[in-house]
N, C-alpha and C positions, 0 to 999 in steps of 0.2 A: 638439702636435696632439692633439685629443680623439679618443677611440676611435670606431670606426664605429658602435658601439651607442648612444653618447650624442650624437654630432654630428648636427646637423640637416642635411638634404640638400635641395637644390633641383634641379628639372628645368627647363632652358631649351629651348624649342622655337623655333628661329630661322627667321623669314621663310617660313613655309609658306603662301604667298600665290598667288593665281591667276596673276599675271604671271610667276611663277617655275616654274609647272607646265605641262607639255604636256597636251593639244595646243594649239597656238597658234590664236587666233581673233581676230575683230575687237575683242573687248573684254577679252581675256586672253592670256597666254602671250607677252608682249612680250620677256621674257628667260627663256624656258622652258629648264629644266635637264633633260637626258635622265634619265628615271626618277624625276622629282620626286614624282609622285603615288604611286609604288610603295612609298615608305617610310611611308605613312600608317598601315598596320596595325602596323608596328613602334613607331611613336610612340604609337599608342593603347594598345598593351600597356604601354609605360612609364608612360603616364598613369594606368593602372589600378593601378600600384604605389603604396605609401603614402609618396610623397615629402612632405616637410613643406610645401614651396612649389612651385607649378607656374606658370610664367610663359611667355607667348608674346610674341615680338617681331614688329613689323611695320614695313616701310618705309612712310613716309607723307610723300612728297615733294610740294613745291609744283609747279605746272605749269612754272615757269621755273627749275627746279633747275639748278645749275651743271654737273652731270654730263650733262645731256640734250643730245643732238645738236641739238635745236631751239633751244637757247640759244646756239649758236655759228654763225658764218657759214661757208659752204663756202670752201675745200675741207677745212678742218680740223675737220670735224664728222662724220666717217665712224665709225659705231659699231664698237667692238671694234678699231679700227685707230688712230684719232686719240687724242691726249692733250691735256690742258689743265693749266695751272698755276694754282693757287689760293693765296691768302694766308690766314694765320691771322687770324681776326676780332679776336683780342685782341692780336696782335703782327704788324703788317703786314709787317715785315721777314722774317718766317718764311714760307717757301713750300714747296709740295710739288706733285708731278705726279700726276694721276688719269686713268684711261681714260674715253673718251667712250662713252656707252651710249644706246640709244634710250629715249624716255620710258617709264617703268614705275612701277607702284605709286603713281600720282598720287592724292593725298588725295581721298577720297569718290568713288572710281570703282570699278567692279566688279573691276578688276585688283588693287586694294589689299586686297581681302577675303581672309580665311583660307579655304582650300579646305574644302568641306563634309565631306570625308572625315575631318577631324580632329575629335575630341571636344572642341569648344571650351568646352563647359559645365564641363569639369574644371579650367580655368585659374583661378587665383586672381587674377591680374592680367595685363593686356596693355599692353606698353610700345610707344609709337610713336616711331620714330627717323628721323633724316634730315629733320627738319622745317625746318631752316635752309637757305635756297636758296644761301647763300654757301659752304657747306662740305660735303664728303662725310662720311658716317658709316656705316662698315661694322659696327663693333662696337656692341653694345647698351649698353656702359658709357661710351663717350666717342667724340668725332669723331676724324678722322685726326691732329689736332694734340694729342689728349689732353684737350680741353676738355669740361667738363660744364656744360651750360647748359639752361635751360628752353626756349630757342629751338630747340635741336637735338633734345631728347627730352622726353617727357611727364613723366618723373620720373627721379631719380637711382637707378639700379638697384643700384649697390654699397651706397649708404647704406640702401636698403630691405632688402637681404639681411642686412646686418650688424645692422640693427635687429631682424630676426627671428631672430638668433643662428644664421644659416646658416653652415656651414663647408665644406661639400662641394657642388660644382656639377657636374651632369651635363648635357651639351649635345648636341643633335641638331638637324637641319634642313638648310636650304639657305643658301648653298652652302658646301661644305667648304673650297674654296680662297679664299673671300673672307670672308663675314659670320661663318660658324661659326669659322673660324680666328682672325679678329680678336677675336671675343667671348671665345674661350677664352684668348687671350693676355692680354687686359685683365683677365679674371677672375683669372688667375694673378698679375698685377701687384697686384691688390687683396688678395693673400694668401689666396685661396680654394684649396682642394684641388680640382683640375679633372680631369674625365674626359669624354672624347668617345666616345659609343657609335657605333662605325663602321657598324653595320647601319642606323642611323638618319640617315645623311648621304649626300648626293649633291653632286657637284661639276661645275663647268663643264668642267674638264679633269681626267680621271682620272689620266693618266700624266704624267711629266715633273716637272721641278723646280718649274715654276709651277703644276702641278696638285695633286691630292690627295696624291700621294706626297711631293712637296716640302713640302706643308703639314704632314704628319705628322712629318717630320723637324724642321721649325722648332718645332713644339709640343713634341716630345719633348725638345729641348734645354732647354726651360724647366720640365721636370718635369710636363708635362701628360700624363695617361694616356690612351692610345688603347685602349679596352676593347671587348670583345664583349658582346652582349646575354646570352650564356651565361657570361660571365666571373664571377669571384668577387665583384667590387664590386656588380654588378647583382643577383647571387644573394643577397647580404646583405639587399638591400631586399626581395626576394621571400620570403626566410626570415622576415623580420619579419611580412610579411602572412600567411604560412602559420601562424606561431605565434599570431597574433591570432585567425584563423578557427578554428584547432584548439583554442584555449582555453589560453593561456599563464598565467604567473604575474604578469603586469604589473598595473598599477593599473586600477581599474574606474572609468572616466570617459568619458562621463557614464553615469548609470544611468536607464533608463526604467522606468516603473511600469506594471503591468497589474493589474487586480483579480482576486482569486481567485474561484472559484465561490461561496464562502461570503460574499463581500462585503468581506472584509478585504484591504487593499492588500498587494501583494507586489513586491519589487524584482526586476526582470529585468535583470541586468547585461549590458552590451555592452562587451567589452574593446576599447576603441578609442583608447587613449592614443597609439598610433602609426598606427593605421588612420584616425583622424579627419582628419589632414591630406590623406589621399588622396581624400577626398570633395570634390566641387565646392562652391564657395562658396554657391551658391543652396541646394543640398541641406543644407549645414551649418546655414544659417539656419532652414530649415524644421524640421530636427530639434531645434534649440535652442528654437524656439518651442513645439513639441510637448512637449519635455521640461519647460520651465518651466510650461506650462499643467497638465501632469500633476502636477508638484510642488506647485503652488499648490492644486490640488484635494485632494491628499493631506493637506497641512497644514491646509486648511480643515476637512476631515473629522475630523482627529485633535484639533484644538484646540477645535472647536465643541462645546459641551455642550448637550444637549437641554433646552430651556426648557419646562417643563411649566406649563400653565395650571391654577391651583387651582380645585377645585370650590367649590360654595357653602358647604361645611363644612370647607374647608381642605386636602383631600388633592389633590395633583396626580394627576389621573385620566386624563391624555391620553398617558401613556407606558406602553408595555408592553415587556417585555424581548424582545429578539430571541434565540431559542434558538441561533442559529448563531454569534453573537458576544457578547462581554461588554458591548459598547456598547448603550445603549438605542436603540430604534427608535421613531420617532414613528408613531403610528397615528391613527385617527379621533378627534378631540378629544371627550372626554366632556362638557365644558361645552356644546358644540354640541348633543350628544344631549339634554341637559336642556332646552335652549331649544326643541328640536323637540317634546319631550313636553309642555312647558309650553304651547306654542301649540295643540297638539291638544286638550288638556284645557280650555284657556281658551275654545275655540270651541264646547264643548259647552253645552247649554242645561239649565235647571232643568226640574223636572217640569211646570211650567205653560208651558214654552216660552220663558221669558225668561232673561236673563243671558248671552246669547251674546257672547263677546269680553270678558267681565268676570270678575274673580276673585272667588272665594268660599271659605269655609272648607273645604267638602267638595272643592272643586277642588284646594286646596293639598295635602290628604291624598292625593288621587288622583294628583297629579303625582309625589309621592315613590314611590308604589307602582309606577306605570307606568315610572318612571325605573329603578328597581331591576330590574324584569322584563326590561328591554331591555339589561341589562348594566351600568348605571350603578352607581357605588359611592360611598358617603359615608365609608368607612373612612379614617382618617387615618394618615399616616406617623409613625414615632417621631421625637421631637424637635420636633414642631410645637407652637405655642402652643395650638391648638385640637385637642383629642384625644377626639373621640367614637369609641368602639370598640364592636364587637359582642361579645356573649357576656357571661359572668360577669366581674365586675371582679377585678383581680389583688389578692391579699392584701397588706395593708400590713405593712411591716417594723416591727421593734421600735423603731427609731429614729424612724420617722414617728409611731408611736403616742405615744412620749414627747414629741416636739415638739408634737403636738396637745394633749396633756394640759397641758403647760407653758403653751401659749398660752391655753388655756381658763382656767387658774387665774389667769393674769395679768389676764385681762379680767373676772373675777368681782368685783362690787362688795362693799364691806364692809357689815356689819349696821347700823353707825351711819349709813352713807350711805343705806341703805334707809329708816330711820326718819325721816330728814329729808325734808320735802316739797321738791320741786323748785320753783324760783322760776318764778312765772307759769304753772305747769302746770295750775292749777285742780283738782288732785287732793289728797286728804288722805293723809298718811303712814299706812301700815299697819304693824302689828306682826307677830309671828309668827302662824302658822296656828293656829286654834282659839281665839284671844283675841278678845274682843268689842272693838269700837271704843270708845275712851274719848270721853265726851261733854264738850264744852267747857262750863265753868261760865257761868251767866247773869250778866250784869252787873247790879249793884244800881242801882236808880234813885236818883238824888240828889234829896233833898228840897229844894225851893226855899226859900231864906231870905227871911223877911219883911223888907221894908224899913220905914222910918219913915213914908214917904209912901204912903198907900193910896188907890187910886181904886176906884170901883165896878167898873170893868172888870177891874182886876188882882185885886181882892178876890174877885170872883166866880170867877176861874180858880183862885186859890190855895185856895179852900174846897173844891174838888173832891177833892183828895187826902184830906182829912179824912173826907169821906163815904165814900170807898172803904175807909178803914181800919175804919169802923164796920161795913160790910157784911162785911168779911173776919172780923171778930170774931164776927159772928152766925153765920157759916157753920160753924165748928167746933162751936158749941153745938147746932146742928140735927143734926149728925152724931152727937153724943153721945147725944141723945135717941133717935134711931132705933136706936142700938146697944143701949140699955137695953131698949127694947121688944122 
């Protein structure tokens, strides 16, 4: 058996319905148990403790149930006095005797509802039993023949508790000498550790072997504990709650987040590893939804990086640091500021009143000045491809100077290449500075050769060079005469 600190515990509240609670009326109290409503505060106190599972049971009989007096002819239909024999639906040869009772807890009637004095919102599940008209079902685990079927109950309680790893079951409700007793005995048969809280039980008969005293003896023989609400077993559940509220050393699940005043998220732990099952199912779902939404918001803030819109010259100017946190905080985007300044300057007119809504050179210069006046910046961040900066340039390192000198020497053309004219450039090659350009020699005219056949036309043309030679010979003679004079 697991220890009480690690074993899961379940609370079963049996048949706290209108037909079992006084005062009797036209729509309720058909089988009213004396003091049935008086145990509601005790049950609510137990519901406030951190049980892992909290379940309510309800009788949900059909109108023609075999135990009703209306289902039998007189004179064998007197409630609380007459008895009837029923057969096992799965084995007709097996029979048993059950008492006749007035119609009660009929499905979908006011008498079948849980009393309003019970905190019904704290229940994790509600099981309806006694749904099969052919057989009686006092226990929440099985009918009087030990059968478990969907026709008799809305679900298999034992399978559900074992699926939830429950090992200890606490039972309260109505009535101690029938449904509570049978539920406790069947729970023990399913190998659960069972405790019945006596202050949370009322019976049809308090004294006698057939009443509550006899029921306690029968349960005690099977190892079922009859405990007090102030007993050690219930106190252990209360101590768990006190340790959680006081801040124990248990695990922190779940953790709810709340923002600090500085804007950074902070974890606000709620120690509820054992207190969590004590909450109603609806409240648990609401808290889980809030927890997940907070967690998503936190992850979105932590993982998202501020995407800055670059300005016209390359620098992201729409992000300014938040002094309270290390994360950047988005402010009014600077590109939007530049567009506003551009529109204002663009709508200005020239001196002659023209040019409104049109760009001009003077407007472009004014846009930059007005943009900087209003807080805009063109300064770039380090590492960007476009690096306009303000102020004096940084001095170059020796390595940069050597690289630049080496690149310049590699790109310098040779002297021979300079002297050679480029093809199709239309330019003449030039020598060194200070030297005059060399003139190209004139081509000598070829003297035409005379042929054997002469015509007047050809002869006239070929005589022209001879006359030119005579004039050239006379010209130096004239120059010599002028020199002598």
